[in-house]
C-alpha positions in Angstrom: 79.7 -10.9 66.8 81.3 -8.5 69.2 79.1 -8.1 72.2 81.3 -5.3 73.4 79.3 -3.1 71.0 76.8 -1.7 73.5 73.1 -0.8 72.9 72.7 -2.5 69.5 71.5 -6.0 70.5 68.8 -6.1 67.8 71.2 -5.3 65.0 73.8 -7.8 66.2 71.1 -10.5 66.6 70.0 -10.0 63.0 73.6 -10.3 61.7 74.3 -13.4 63.9 71.1 -15.0 62.6 72.4 -14.4 59.0 75.7 -16.0 59.9 74.2 -19.0 61.7 71.6 -19.7 59.0 74.2 -19.0 56.2 71.9 -16.4 54.7 74.3 -13.5 54.4 73.1 -10.8 52.0 75.4 -9.4 49.3 74.7 -5.8 50.4 73.7 -4.2 53.8 72.8 -0.8 54.9 73.6 -0.1 58.5 71.7 3.1 59.3 71.1 5.2 62.4 72.5 8.1 64.4 76.1 9.1 64.4 78.4 7.5 67.0 76.3 4.5 67.9 78.4 1.6 66.6 77.6 1.2 62.9 81.1 1.1 61.7 82.4 -1.0 64.6 79.6 -3.5 63.9 80.6 -3.5 60.2 84.2 -4.4 61.1 83.0 -7.0 63.5 80.8 -8.5 60.9 83.7 -8.6 58.4 85.8 -10.4 61.0 83.0 -12.9 61.7 82.6 -13.6 57.9 86.3 -14.5 57.6 87.2 -15.8 61.1 88.9 -19.3 61.3 87.4 -20.1 64.7 84.4 -22.3 65.3 81.0 -20.8 64.4 80.1 -20.2 68.0 83.2 -18.1 68.6 83.3 -15.9 65.5 84.8 -13.4 65.5 87.5 -14.7 67.8 89.5 -11.4 67.6 92.8 -13.3 67.8 93.2 -15.2 64.6 95.3 -13.7 61.8 92.2 -12.7 59.8 90.5 -11.0 62.7 93.7 -9.0 63.6 94.3 -7.9 60.1 90.7 -6.6 59.7 91.0 -4.8 63.1 94.2 -3.1 61.9 92.8 -2.3 58.4 95.6 -4.4 56.8 93.6 -7.3 55.4 94.0 -7.4 51.6 90.3 -8.4 51.1 88.9 -5.6 53.2 88.3 -2.3 51.4 87.2 0.8 53.3 85.7 3.6 51.3 85.1 6.9 53.2 84.5 10.6 52.4 87.9 12.0 51.2 89.0 15.3 49.8 89.7 15.5 46.1 91.2 18.8 44.9 89.5 20.4 41.9 91.1 19.3 38.6 93.1 16.5 40.2 91.1 13.4 39.1 94.3 11.5 38.7 95.3 11.8 42.4 93.9 8.3 43.1 94.5 5.5 40.6 92.1 2.7 39.9 94.5 0.4 41.8 94.1 2.7 44.9 97.5 4.5 44.7 97.3 8.0 46.1 99.8 10.1 44.2 99.5 13.3 46.2 101.7 13.3 49.3 99.4 15.6 51.2 96.3 13.4 50.5 98.3 10.3 51.3 99.3 11.8 54.7 95.7 12.7 55.5 94.5 9.2 54.4 97.0 7.5 56.7 96.1 9.8 59.6 92.4 9.1 59.1 92.9 5.3 59.1 95.2 5.6 62.2 92.5 7.6 64.0 89.9 5.1 63.0 92.1 2.2 64.3 93.1 3.7 67.6 90.7 6.4 68.7 87.5 6.0 66.5 85.4 8.2 68.7 87.5 11.2 67.8 86.5 13.4 64.8 89.0 13.8 62.0 88.8 16.9 59.9 90.3 16.9 56.4 91.9 20.0 54.9 89.2 20.4 52.3 85.5 19.4 52.1 85.2 15.7 51.6 82.9 13.3 49.9 82.9 9.9 48.2 83.9 10.7 44.7 83.9 8.7 41.5 87.6 7.9 41.8 86.9 5.8 45.0 84.0 3.9 43.3 86.1 3.2 40.2 88.7 1.7 42.6 86.0 -0.4 44.2 84.7 -1.6 40.8 88.3 -2.7 39.9 88.8 -4.5 43.2 85.5 -6.3 43.2 86.3 -8.1 40.0 89.4 -9.7 41.5 89.5 -13.0 43.4 90.0 -13.0 47.2 93.6 -13.0 48.3 93.1 -15.0 51.4 89.6 -14.5 52.8 86.4 -16.5 52.4 84.6 -13.3 51.5 85.8 -9.9 50.3 84.2 -7.1 52.4 83.7 -3.6 51.2 82.7 -1.0 53.9 81.4 2.3 52.5 81.3 4.7 55.4 78.9 7.7 55.4 77.5 6.5 52.1 75.2 9.4 51.9 78.2 11.6 50.9 78.5 9.9 47.5 78.3 12.4 44.7 75.6 11.8 42.1 78.2 10.5 39.7 79.7 8.1 42.3 76.2 6.9 43.4 75.1 6.1 39.8 78.4 4.2 39.2 78.0 2.4 42.5 74.5 1.3 41.6 75.9 -0.8 38.7 78.2 -2.6 41.2 75.2 -3.4 43.4 73.2 -4.9 40.6 75.3 -8.0 40.3 77.9 -8.3 43.1 80.1 -11.4 43.0 79.1 -14.3 45.3 82.3 -13.9 47.3 81.6 -10.3 48.2 79.7 -8.5 50.9 79.1 -4.8 50.7 78.3 -2.8 53.8 77.1 0.8 53.6 76.9 2.9 56.8 74.8 6.1 56.9 73.2 8.5 59.4 71.1 10.0 56.6 69.7 7.0 54.6 67.1 9.2 52.9 69.9 11.0 51.1 70.8 7.8 49.2 69.3 6.9 45.9 66.1 4.9 46.3 67.5 2.3 43.9 70.5 1.8 46.2 68.3 1.5 49.2 66.2 -1.2 47.5 69.2 -3.4 46.8 70.4 -3.4 50.4 69.2 -5.4 53.4 68.6 -2.7 56.1 69.9 -3.1 59.6 68.7 -0.3 61.9 70.8 1.1 64.7 69.3 3.0 67.7 70.4 5.9 69.9 72.0 4.4 73.0 70.3 4.9 76.4 72.1 7.3 78.8 72.2 4.4 81.4 74.2 2.2 79.0 76.5 5.0 78.1 77.1 5.9 81.7 77.9 2.3 82.6 80.4 2.1 79.7 82.1 5.3 80.7 82.5 4.2 84.3 84.0 0.9 83.1 86.3 2.2 80.5 87.2 5.7 81.5 88.8 7.0 84.8 86.1 9.5 85.5 83.8 10.2 88.4 80.2 9.0 88.6 79.1 12.7 88.3 81.1 13.2 85.1 79.8 9.9 83.7 76.2 11.0 84.3 76.9 14.4 82.8 78.6 13.1 79.6 75.9 10.4 79.2 73.2 13.1 79.2 75.0 15.4 76.9 75.9 12.6 74.4 72.4 12.4 73.1 72.5 8.7 72.5 76.0 8.7 70.9 78.6 6.5 72.5 81.3 8.2 70.4 80.4 11.6 71.6 80.4 10.5 75.2 83.9 9.0 74.8 85.0 12.2 73.1 83.8 14.2 76.1 85.5 11.9 78.5 88.7 12.0 76.6 91.6 13.7 78.5 92.1 16.1 75.6 88.5 17.3 75.8 88.0 17.7 79.5 88.0 21.5 78.9 84.7 21.3 77.0 82.7 22.1 80.2 85.1 24.9 81.1 84.7 26.3 77.6 80.9 26.4 78.0 81.4 28.0 81.4 83.7 30.6 79.9 81.0 31.5 77.3 78.3 31.7 80.0 80.4 34.1 82.0 80.8 36.3 78.9 77.1 36.3 78.4 76.4 37.1 82.0 78.8 40.0 82.0 77.9 41.2 78.4 81.6 41.1 77.6 81.5 41.6 73.9 85.2 42.3 73.5 86.2 39.1 75.2 83.6 37.1 73.2 85.0 38.3 69.9 88.5 37.1 70.9 86.9 33.8 72.1 84.9 33.3 68.8 88.0 34.0 66.7 89.9 31.4 68.7 87.4 28.5 68.5 85.0 29.5 65.8 86.7 27.4 63.1 86.6 24.0 61.5 89.4 22.6 63.6 87.4 23.2 66.7 84.1 22.0 65.3 83.8 19.0 67.6 84.5 21.2 70.6 81.9 23.7 69.5 79.4 20.9 69.0 80.0 19.5 72.4 79.9 23.0 74.0 76.5 23.7 72.5 75.3 20.4 73.9 76.6 21.4 77.3 74.6 24.6 77.1 71.4 22.5 76.8 72.4 20.8 80.1 73.0 24.2 81.8 69.5 25.3 80.7 67.9 22.2 82.0 69.8 22.6 85.3 68.4 26.2 85.7 64.9 24.7 85.4 65.7 21.7 87.7 67.1 24.2 90.3 63.6 25.5 90.9 61.4 22.5 90.5 63.6 19.4 91.0 67.0 20.2 92.7 68.0 16.6 92.8 68.0 16.5 89.0 70.7 19.1 88.6 73.7 17.7 86.9 76.1 20.5 87.6 75.8 20.2 91.4 79.1 21.9 91.9 77.9 25.1 90.2 74.7 25.8 92.0 75.7 29.4 92.7 76.2 30.1 89.0 72.8 28.5 88.2 71.1 30.7 90.8 72.8 33.8 89.4 71.5 33.2 85.9 68.0 32.6 87.3 68.1 35.8 89.3 69.4 37.8 86.3 66.2 36.9 84.5 63.7 34.4 86.1 61.7 34.4 82.8 64.5 32.2 81.3 62.5 29.2 82.5 59.6 30.2 80.3 61.9 30.5 77.3 63.9 27.3 77.9 62.0 25.1 75.4 62.6 27.8 72.7 66.3 28.1 73.6 66.9 24.3 73.5 65.1 24.1 70.1 67.4 26.9 68.9 70.5 25.1 70.2 69.5 21.9 68.5 69.1 23.8 65.3 72.6 25.2 65.6 74.0 21.7 66.1 72.3 20.6 62.9 73.6 23.6 61.0 77.1 22.9 62.3 76.8 19.4 60.9 75.6 20.9 57.7 78.9 22.8 57.3 77.6 26.3 58.2 80.4 28.7 59.2 81.2 27.7 62.9 82.1 31.3 63.9 78.7 32.5 62.6 76.9 29.8 64.7 78.9 30.7 67.8 77.9 34.4 67.3 74.3 33.5 66.9 74.4 31.5 70.1 76.0 34.3 72.0 73.5 36.9 70.7 70.5 34.7 71.4 71.5 34.1 75.0 72.4 37.7 75.5 69.0 38.8 74.2 67.2 36.3 76.4 69.1 36.9 79.7 69.4 40.7 79.5 66.1 41.3 77.6 67.7 43.4 75.0 
């Protein structure tokens, strides 16, 4: 297995043991927080199952099978993921997997390319997405066929909790008697949302939140950022390696500046500027930025507390004057920090639950305005 997947030693050990002892299950559930390596491990496991190298070196990463799986071009790898299906267009995806809508085909190809090259980045479809019955019908068709060139066919169902009821019930039939040459891997950050009967038929592999230290080390090794930035992003990431990489990505270095911009508006009670700001970033296209920005606000709140009681713990060391100004504006902010952090975490959860991003942003602004200015 790929030891480049950090912070998931236990999960990898369980899968390596299954490979070594030749006790591979027909169905697995990889469950745990978002962005901690579930999908990367599923791909690595698919490679190990079909790698032509010696057992000790699987997956080698260089054989034809490993390369095809890494590039999502292996004929015996099927990747099912939440996908938009327009109302009344059941025929847009055939049982054979042909996507007849040009728009959907373009989004499908973009999603796969993003997954292949920059998997830590979020991809947002034009419509709400989920795993629909059409995708499961396609899987049912494929699973009855013999492998083209692999030892085992591998089916990865990403974010399995997004299956519709109809899709989940159809998929349950597939799980009851999967062929011996097939391994099905479900990934989920919300396993309790899956049918109990699906859960009972899968071997469960738990994935954990990654420690800030491991994330910090990985950022320093793989991203050209300063130790201060690495420490900051590792803290904000909340155990998600994907989120840390997204923060460190060159295209997202403005996340901290965006949070600073919002704080300045709150400090100055600049409602007009805020309305322009919310109209600009309060939409689905900027959902990842908004999520990361709210996470950054949690760090700013922590820093205001550290400023008084533990100055060495301040992450934003280059913004001490700003932190002091917020404390002086209302010293009672320290007493309300736990309440504010709990509120921000609730907003992050609501954002993940598809609540209107602009409404969430307005709620954050008003909450901070009320707290700092004692409205």
